[in-house]
C-alpha positions in Angstrom: -0.1 7.2 17.4 2.6 5.0 15.8 4.1 6.2 12.6 4.4 2.8 11.1 2.1 -0.1 10.6 2.5 -3.8 10.0 0.5 -6.0 7.7 -2.4 -6.5 10.1 -2.7 -2.8 10.8 -2.4 -2.0 7.1 -5.2 -4.4 6.3 -7.4 -2.7 8.9 -6.4 0.8 7.7 -7.3 0.0 4.0 -10.2 -2.4 4.7 -8.5 -5.3 2.9 -7.7 -8.9 4.0 -4.5 -9.7 5.7 -3.2 -11.7 2.7 -3.9 -8.8 0.4 -1.9 -6.5 2.8 1.0 -8.9 2.7 0.8 -9.0 -1.1 0.7 -5.3 -1.3 3.7 -4.9 1.1 5.7 -7.1 -1.3 5.0 -5.1 -4.4 8.0 -3.2 -5.8 5.9 0.0 -6.1 4.7 0.0 -2.5 6.8 1.8 0.1 7.3 -1.0 2.6 10.6 -1.6 4.4 12.1 -4.2 6.7 13.3 -3.8 10.2 15.0 -7.2 10.9 12.3 -9.7 9.8 9.4 -7.3 10.3 7.8 -5.7 7.3 6.5 -2.2 7.9 5.2 0.9 6.1 5.1 4.5 7.3 1.4 5.6 7.6 2.0 8.8 5.7 3.5 6.8 2.8 0.4 4.6 2.7 -1.8 7.7 2.1 0.6 9.1 -0.5 0.6 5.7 -2.3 -3.2 5.6 -2.3 -3.4 9.1 -3.6 -1.0 8.2 -6.4 -3.1 5.2 -7.3 -6.2 7.3 -7.7 -4.5 10.1 -9.6 -6.2 11.0 -12.9 -3.2 9.8 -15.0 -3.2 6.4 -13.2 -7.0 6.0 -13.9 -6.4 6.8 -17.5 -3.7 4.2 -17.9 -5.9 1.6 -16.2 -8.9 2.5 -18.4 -6.8 2.1 -21.6 -5.2 -1.1 -20.3 -8.7 -2.6 -19.6 -10.2 -1.5 -22.9 
């Protein structure tokens, strides 16, 4: 298995659209990196990022922000 994924593979992995994957890969808080012109992300970093987004302190911040 590859240790990195591109935007199309990220979209499939997360169950999101390709455009949403590109938007996510351009976020400052997302662990994407460039190899030449290719935008990639390490699979293990994707899972860490997802875990961090669903951490209790993140949910509390979003709940307060949306209140």
